[in-house]
N, C-alpha and C positions, 0 to 999 in steps of 0.2 A: 504494500500499499504506500502510495507517495504522500508524504506530508509536506506540501508546499512551504508553509510557514507555520511552525510549531510554536511551543511555549516560548522558545528563546529566539524566534525569528530565524530558525535554521531549517534548511530544506533537507529531507532525508527519506530514505526508503525503509520501511518497517515490514519484516516478513509476517505472513499470516499463516496459521495452521489451517489444516483442511476443514476443521469443524467451523471456523470463523468464515472461511470462504463459502461453505455450503449455506451458512445462515444468511449471509449477505446476498448470495444468489437467490435464495428462497424469498427473502423480503422484496427484491427487485422484480421477481416473477409474479408475486402476488399482490403487490401494492396497487392501489388505484393510480393510474397514470394522470398526471396533471400537466399544466402548461409550464414550459421552462421558465425558470426565475432568473433574474439578473444576479450574476455572481458578485458579491460585495467587493471583491478585489480587482477582478478582471473586467467586469461589467458585461461579460458575454453571457448569453442565455444558457442556462445550465439545469440539467435534471438532478435534483437533489434526492438522496435516498430516503430521507425522513422529511416529511412535511405535514402541516396540520392546517386545514382550512385554507389550502392554497398558499401557505407561507412556510418559509424555513423554520425549524424549531429554534427557539431562542435559548440562550443560556439557562434562563430562569425555568424554562419548560423542561429541559434536560435534567436540571438539579431537582425539580419537583418530582419527576418520574423516578429519578434515582432514590429519593428520600422515601417515596411510596413503596418501591420494591424493597428497600432495606428494612422498612418497618414491617413488611409482610414476611420477610425472612427472619425477623426477630433479632437483627443485629444492630439496632439503634441507628443513630444518624451517620450517614456516609456522604462525602463530597467527591466529585469527579477527581480532584486531585488526589484524594486518598487512594482511589483506584490505581492511579499511576504509581504511586509508592508501593502499593501491594504487588503490582505487576513486577516492578523492579526487584522487590525483596524476595519474591518466590523464585525468580531466576537466579539471583545471587545465592540464595540458599541451596540452589541445585548446582551451583558451581560455574555460572556464566563468567566469562572473562570481562575485565574492566573495559577493554576496547570495544567488546560487543555491546556492553551496557551503555557506553557513551554514544554509540552509533544509534541504538534503539531509542534512547531518550532524548537525543539531539543535544547532548551537552558539549560544550566547546572547550572544556578544560578537564583534566583528570580530577582536579580537586572537587569538582561538582558531583563526581560519581563516587569519590572515596568513602562517602558515608555508607555506601552499599558493599564495596568489595575491595579485594587486593588486586594488584596487577598481575595478570597472567596473559600468555600470548596465544591467540587463536582467532579464527575467522568468525564473522558475525553470524552468517547463516548456519554453519555447522554447530556453533555454540548454542544458538537459539533453539534449533530443533532438538538438540541432545538434552538441553536444560528444560525445555518446556515439557518433553515427555516425562522427565524425572519429576518435575514440579506437579504435573497432572496426577502422577502416581501417589505423591505425598499428600496432595489434597484429598485424594480418594480414601485415605486412611484416617483422616482427621475425625475426631468425634463431633457430634452436633452440640449446640450451646447447652442442651439439657443434660448432657453427659451420656446420652444413649448413642449407639453406633449409628452412622449415617445410613447404613444398610441393615435392615433387620435380619437377624441370624436365625430366628426361629422359623423353621419350615412349615409348621402347622399350629394353628391356634386351638384353644380348647373347643371352639365350636366346630372344628373340622376343616375350616376354610383355609386355602393356601395363602398365608400372609406374604410369602415371598413374591407372588405374582403381583401384588399390589404396591411393592416397594418402589420408591422413586429412583430406580437404578436401571442399568443396562442389564437385561435378564435373558438367559438362554435356558431352554428346557432340554435336558439331556436324558438319554434313555435310562440312565442309572441315577439320576438326580438333577440338580439345577445349578446355574452359575450366576452370581450377582457381582457386578462391577459398578463403581461410582461412575456417573455420567462423564466426569472429566477424564476418565481413563478410556472411554470408548469401548466398542465391542471387542471381545477377545478374537484374535484372527483364527484361533484354533476351534472355536465354538461349532459344534455339529459338523466338524470336518469328517468324521467317520461316516455319518449318514449321507454325506454328499459324495464320498469316495466311490468311484465305479467298481472297486473290488469288494465293497460292502455286501455281505450276504446275511440273510435272516431265514427264519422258519416259522411254521404255524405257531410254535410255542411262544414266540415273541410278539405275536399280533396284539395281544392285550397290552403289552408294554408300548408298543408303537402307537396304539390307539389312544392311550393315556397321554403320551407325549403329544400327540396331534391336538387333543383337547386343550392342553396348556398352551401350546404354541398358538393356537387360534385366539386364545385370550390374550396373549401377548401382542398379537397384531392390534387388537383393539386398544390395549393399553398404550402402545407406542404411538398410535394415531392420535389418541386423546392428549398426549403430551407433546405432540408436534414433531416426534421423532420419525421423519419420513423415511430415512434409510433403514432405521431399526425395523419399521413395519415392512418394508420390502424384503429385508433379510429373513424375517419370520414367514412371509409369504412364500419365499423360495423353499424353506424348510417344509412348509405345509404341502406344497407340490411334490417334493420329494417323498414325504411320508405317504401321501396318498398313492404314489406310484409303487412304493415298497409294499404297502399293505394290499394293494390290488394284485401285485405279482405273487405275493405269498399266499394269499387266499385263494387265487385261481389255480 
């Protein structure tokens, strides 16, 4: 993402991870198109990503929405600048170099970034991707404010309902159990790899297991769609199609 003039009037390029790019593309594809607005710096007609009643979002509107989201999440008052510090701190804690941090934040001197890190030698892109993956993993293991885990670990409640299927997490139904991952971690690349493998074989004794897996997977499609996780819903649909094929072949 190109930042033409940032906090310190420095132009820079900031890498984006796949989740952010997907979210931006989804917003651009689903938002109501409006007339181009005059860019405040260049004066050229521009299509802005976020508008409200035909106008660009103001700083106060962004702060108001951030405050509302923070209150809903139960984390108190949050400012946009705090997000910048959180972003930098998470990357530094994961080992990003000072050079990479300076480039990402638009700092013009090392002293401005020394509050976050010590000096190491590496490239911006490689450090960003490595540190971001590690930061996401650490975020996924942090406890919630009430002290309970972010992801419920109890598979079944006293009423018999599957609590894990309702968890606000990336979920996968496996033939012998289930997998829960924090949204920041993304889906596991190995989830359901066996079911999709062309060498996978099953028999009539496993139809009941596959059928139970299918029921849960169908519920996970609905859950993912409700949370706006389009790629997750598509992932579960592919497993549904594969399970239907396996069940049909085995039963036939």
